[in-house]
C-alpha positions as CSV (number, residue, x, y, z in Angstrom):
1,X,116.7,81.9,74.7
2,X,116.4,77.8,74.8
3,X,113.2,76.9,74.8
4,X,114.2,74.1,77.0
5,X,116.1,76.6,79.8
6,X,114.1,76.0,83.3
7,X,112.5,79.1,84.0
8,X,113.6,81.0,87.4
9,X,110.3,82.2,88.8
10,X,112.0,84.6,90.8
11,X,113.6,86.0,87.9
12,X,110.7,86.1,85.5
13,X,108.7,88.0,88.6
14,X,111.3,90.5,88.4
15,X,111.1,91.1,84.6
16,X,107.5,91.0,85.0
17,X,106.6,93.5,87.9
18,X,109.9,95.8,86.0
19,X,107.0,96.4,83.4
20,X,104.3,98.7,85.0
21,X,100.7,97.4,84.2
22,X,98.4,99.6,86.0
23,X,94.5,98.5,84.9
24,X,94.1,99.8,81.5
25,X,98.2,99.9,80.6
26,X,98.4,96.4,80.4
27,X,99.7,96.6,76.7
28,X,104.0,96.7,77.2
29,X,103.1,93.6,79.8
30,X,100.9,91.7,77.8
31,X,103.1,91.9,74.7
32,X,106.3,90.7,77.3
33,X,104.7,88.0,78.0
34,X,103.1,86.8,74.6
35,X,106.5,87.2,73.2
36,X,108.3,85.6,76.1
37,X,106.2,82.4,75.9
38,X,106.1,82.1,71.7
39,X,110.2,81.8,72.4
40,X,109.2,79.3,74.7
41,X,107.8,77.0,71.9
42,X,103.7,77.7,73.2
43,X,101.0,78.6,70.4
44,X,100.1,82.3,71.8
45,X,96.9,84.0,70.6
46,X,96.5,87.8,72.0
47,X,92.8,88.9,72.7
48,X,92.0,92.2,72.4
49,X,90.5,93.8,75.7
50,X,88.7,97.3,74.4
51,X,89.3,100.1,77.2
52,X,86.2,101.3,79.0
53,X,84.7,104.4,76.2
54,X,85.4,107.3,78.6
55,X,89.1,106.5,78.9
56,X,90.5,108.4,76.1
57,X,94.3,108.5,77.0
58,X,94.1,104.3,77.5
59,X,96.5,102.3,75.1
60,X,96.0,98.8,73.2
61,X,96.1,96.0,75.5
62,X,94.6,92.4,75.3
63,X,95.1,88.7,77.1
64,X,97.7,86.5,75.9
65,X,96.9,82.7,75.6
66,X,99.4,79.8,75.5
67,X,99.0,76.4,74.7
68,X,99.8,73.3,73.4
69,X,99.9,73.6,69.4
70,X,96.9,72.3,67.5
71,X,95.2,70.7,70.7
72,X,93.0,72.0,73.9
73,X,94.1,72.4,76.5
74,X,93.1,69.6,79.5
75,X,93.8,72.2,82.4
76,X,94.7,75.9,81.9
77,X,96.4,77.9,84.5
78,X,95.1,81.6,84.6
79,X,95.9,84.9,86.5
80,X,95.5,88.8,85.5
81,X,98.0,91.2,84.4
82,X,97.0,94.4,85.7
83,X,98.0,95.8,88.7
84,X,96.4,98.5,91.5
85,X,97.6,101.8,91.4
86,X,100.7,103.3,92.5
87,X,103.2,101.6,90.6
88,X,105.9,100.3,93.1
89,X,109.5,99.4,91.9
90,X,111.3,95.8,92.2
91,X,113.5,95.2,95.0
92,X,114.2,92.3,97.0
93,X,116.5,90.9,99.9
94,X,117.4,87.2,100.8
95,X,114.0,86.2,102.0
96,X,111.5,88.4,100.3
97,X,110.5,90.0,97.0
98,X,108.9,94.0,97.1
99,X,107.0,95.7,94.2
100,X,104.0,96.3,92.8
101,X,102.7,93.1,91.5
102,X,104.6,90.6,93.4
103,X,102.2,88.8,94.7
104,X,99.4,89.9,93.2
105,X,99.4,88.9,90.6
106,X,103.2,88.8,88.6
107,X,104.6,86.3,91.1
108,X,102.0,83.8,90.5
109,X,102.0,84.2,87.1
110,X,105.8,83.2,87.1
111,X,105.1,80.1,89.3
112,X,102.0,79.4,87.1
113,X,104.6,79.6,83.9
114,X,107.1,77.4,85.6
115,X,104.6,74.5,86.5
116,X,102.8,74.5,83.1
117,X,106.8,74.4,81.5
118,X,107.3,71.3,83.9
119,X,103.8,69.5,82.8
120,X,104.3,70.6,79.4
121,X,107.5,68.5,79.5
122,X,105.9,65.5,81.3
123,X,103.4,65.5,78.4
124,X,100.6,66.9,79.9
125,X,98.1,69.4,77.6
126,X,98.2,72.4,79.5
127,X,97.3,75.9,79.1
128,X,98.4,79.4,80.3
129,X,95.9,82.8,80.3
130,X,96.9,86.2,81.7
131,X,93.9,88.7,81.3
132,X,93.5,92.4,81.8
133,X,91.3,94.3,83.9
134,X,90.6,92.1,86.9
135,X,91.4,95.1,89.2
136,X,88.2,97.2,87.8
137,X,86.1,95.3,86.0
138,X,87.0,91.7,85.0
139,X,86.8,93.0,81.4
140,X,89.7,90.4,80.1
141,X,87.6,87.5,81.8
142,X,84.8,88.1,79.7
143,X,86.6,88.4,76.5
144,X,87.8,85.1,77.2
145,X,84.9,83.9,78.2
146,X,83.8,83.8,75.1
147,X,87.0,82.0,73.3
148,X,87.2,78.9,75.9
149,X,89.9,76.6,74.3
150,X,87.7,72.9,75.9
151,X,90.1,73.2,79.2
152,X,88.0,70.7,82.1
153,X,90.0,72.8,84.9
154,X,90.9,76.2,85.4
155,X,93.2,76.9,88.2
156,X,93.2,81.0,88.8
157,X,95.8,82.4,91.1
158,X,95.5,84.6,93.7
159,X,97.4,85.5,97.0
160,X,96.2,82.5,99.2
161,X,98.9,81.4,100.9
162,X,99.1,78.4,99.0
163,X,95.9,77.0,100.4
164,X,93.3,76.4,98.1
165,X,90.2,78.5,98.4
166,X,86.7,76.6,98.7
167,X,85.1,79.7,98.6
168,X,85.5,83.4,97.8
169,X,83.4,86.4,98.3
170,X,81.0,88.2,96.1
171,X,81.3,92.3,95.3
172,X,78.3,94.9,94.9
173,X,79.6,98.5,93.8
174,X,77.1,100.6,94.3
175,X,76.8,104.8,93.6
176,X,74.7,106.8,95.6
177,X,73.8,110.3,94.6
178,X,72.3,112.7,96.8
179,X,70.6,116.6,95.8
180,X,69.8,119.2,97.3
181,X,69.2,123.2,96.8
182,X,72.0,125.7,97.4
183,X,71.9,128.5,99.5
184,X,74.4,130.8,102.1
185,X,75.4,128.2,105.0
186,X,74.3,131.4,107.4
187,X,70.8,130.3,106.5
188,X,69.8,126.5,106.1
189,X,66.6,127.0,106.4
190,X,66.8,128.3,102.6
191,X,68.6,125.3,101.2
192,X,68.8,121.9,101.0
193,X,71.9,120.0,101.9
194,X,72.7,117.0,99.8
195,X,75.4,116.0,102.0
196,X,73.6,115.9,105.1
197,X,71.3,113.4,103.2
198,X,73.8,111.4,102.0
199,X,75.3,111.2,105.4
200,X,72.4,109.9,106.9
201,X,71.8,106.9,104.0
202,X,75.6,106.1,105.0
203,X,74.9,105.6,109.0
204,X,71.6,103.5,107.5
205,X,74.0,101.3,105.4
206,X,76.9,101.2,108.1
207,X,74.0,99.5,110.4
208,X,72.3,97.2,108.2
209,X,71.4,93.6,109.4
210,X,73.4,91.7,106.2
211,X,73.4,88.2,105.2
212,X,75.8,85.8,107.1
213,X,76.7,82.4,106.1
214,X,78.6,80.1,108.6
215,X,81.3,78.7,107.1
216,X,82.2,81.8,105.0
217,X,81.7,85.4,107.4
218,X,79.4,87.7,107.2
219,X,78.6,90.4,104.4
220,X,80.4,93.9,105.0
221,X,80.4,97.2,103.8
222,X,83.2,99.6,103.1
223,X,82.2,103.3,102.1
224,X,85.7,103.6,100.2
225,X,84.7,107.2,98.5
226,X,82.8,110.2,99.3
227,X,82.7,113.8,97.8
228,X,80.6,116.9,97.6
229,X,79.6,120.3,98.1
230,X,81.2,123.6,96.8
231,X,82.7,125.6,99.8
232,X,82.3,125.3,103.7
233,X,80.0,128.2,103.7
234,X,77.4,127.2,100.7
235,X,74.8,124.6,101.5
236,X,75.6,121.3,98.8
237,X,73.4,121.1,96.4
238,X,75.1,117.4,95.1
239,X,77.2,114.5,96.9
240,X,78.0,111.3,96.2
241,X,79.5,108.0,97.7
242,X,80.8,104.7,96.3
243,X,80.3,101.7,98.1
244,X,81.8,98.1,98.0
245,X,79.8,95.6,99.8
246,X,81.5,92.2,100.1
247,X,78.5,89.0,99.5
248,X,78.3,85.9,101.0
249,X,75.4,84.4,98.8
250,X,72.5,86.0,97.2
251,X,73.2,89.7,95.6
252,X,69.2,90.5,95.6
253,X,68.9,91.1,99.4
254,X,71.4,93.7,100.0
255,X,70.7,95.3,96.8
256,X,66.9,95.8,98.6
257,X,68.5,96.7,102.0
258,X,70.3,99.4,100.4
259,X,67.7,101.1,98.2
260,X,65.5,100.9,101.3
261,X,68.3,102.8,103.1
262,X,68.4,104.9,100.3
263,X,65.2,105.5,100.0
264,X,63.9,109.6,99.7
265,X,67.3,110.5,100.4
266,X,69.7,109.5,97.6
267,X,69.7,107.5,94.2
268,X,71.4,104.1,93.6
269,X,72.8,103.1,90.6
270,X,74.6,99.6,91.1
271,X,77.6,99.6,88.9
272,X,78.8,96.3,89.3
273,X,77.7,92.3,90.8
274,X,80.3,89.8,91.6
275,X,78.7,86.6,92.4
276,X,79.5,84.9,95.7
277,X,81.2,81.2,94.1
278,X,81.8,77.6,96.4
279,X,85.1,76.4,94.8
280,X,85.8,72.1,95.0
281,X,89.2,71.2,97.6
282,X,91.5,68.9,96.7
283,X,92.5,66.0,99.2
284,X,95.4,66.5,101.4
285,X,96.0,70.2,101.0
286,X,94.8,73.1,103.0
287,X,91.8,75.6,102.9
288,X,90.9,79.1,103.5
289,X,88.2,80.8,102.9
290,X,88.6,83.8,100.2
291,X,87.1,87.1,101.4
292,X,88.1,88.7,98.0
293,X,86.6,88.2,94.4
294,X,88.2,86.7,91.5
295,X,87.7,86.4,87.9
296,X,86.1,82.9,88.6
297,X,82.3,84.0,88.0
298,X,83.2,85.6,84.3
299,X,85.4,82.5,83.2
300,X,83.0,79.6,83.5
301,X,83.6,78.4,79.5
302,X,86.8,77.3,80.6
303,X,86.2,74.5,83.2
304,X,85.8,73.5,86.6
305,X,87.6,76.6,88.8
306,X,89.9,76.4,91.9
307,X,91.6,79.3,93.4
308,X,95.2,78.9,94.3
309,X,98.1,81.1,94.6
310,X,101.2,82.0,97.0
311,X,101.1,85.4,98.8
312,X,99.1,87.1,101.2
313,X,96.2,89.0,100.4
314,X,97.1,91.2,103.6
315,X,99.7,92.9,101.8
316,X,98.1,93.2,98.4
317,X,96.9,96.2,97.3
318,X,99.5,98.3,99.7
319,X,103.0,100.2,100.0
320,X,104.5,96.5,101.5
321,X,103.2,94.4,99.1
322,X,106.1,91.2,99.3
323,X,106.4,87.6,98.5
324,X,108.7,85.1,100.4
325,X,111.0,83.7,97.8
326,X,110.5,80.2,99.4
327,X,106.8,80.0,99.0
328,X,107.3,81.5,95.4
329,X,108.9,78.6,94.5
330,X,106.9,76.4,96.6
331,X,103.8,77.2,94.3
332,X,105.9,75.9,91.2
333,X,105.4,72.5,92.6
334,X,102.1,73.0,94.4
335,X,100.5,73.7,91.0
336,X,102.2,71.2,89.5
337,X,101.1,68.6,92.1
338,X,97.5,70.1,92.0
339,X,96.9,70.0,88.3
340,X,98.1,66.2,88.2
341,X,95.9,65.0,90.8
342,X,92.9,66.7,89.0
343,X,93.8,65.3,85.8
344,X,94.5,61.6,87.0
345,X,90.9,61.8,88.5
């Protein structure tokens, strides 16, 4: 491969999507990125990202950093290697690319690589940081934040329809566990249903008066997983629900509200909190509010953050994930334009 050959972001997206990289299985895609970028003359570093302790079948995985040899970058483009399940093979038609990751976030990755190459050719000091684990626990971003490269700016890539996000909602994950006493369902007075307790808690959660931020919107609650019980004719002794709350400000009052709603009925374990963040705008570029979370809060040592990328979040995480070829190509020029504006300032 010639180091000077121009990058086709559509072809690179195809190559990346062909490599399945569901969270905890990012290793092969990381290897491809490291080899690809080294082959184009970038100085490449692989940062090991340990899997969770209870993930026995998980293989090795890493972040991939590529930068100017022997120099600190002024600006770094970043997005994530991992995708949500299930894997969807690549396909395309005249207008769109389809498949898992085409917009979240392998198409973004391809556009960032192409933009970085164009900026490097114009003598800008640019870096690329691709991380593992964003879709679950931001493990890769946390590892990367311990090894910053001195950059002034970080442009994080997520699907924002090529608009700059001026705020990104936070996230609070909680597990609610109720306990009870088993009994024959014909004699409910002899038991104590954990499921009935959990249902009461969840009903309270969905009616909570939670914070609203005027220019961002409301805190929202999603009960994503519920399980429990033994059989229809058995009073349930255990029940559990996993809840995701999207934050629009400080998480403390939301945590307190969940604890109060659960008091006496269920125990609460807060397993992850990603803070709400406000972000800068760039003159002349359209803006949006990201109602989703990103790795930005865990990459604070990589420079002032911005959030920008092609594709729609509305098709990410769905069976219909797609991205317009035109929008992907436009993103290459947009990334370069924003980088130049930031560095000129």
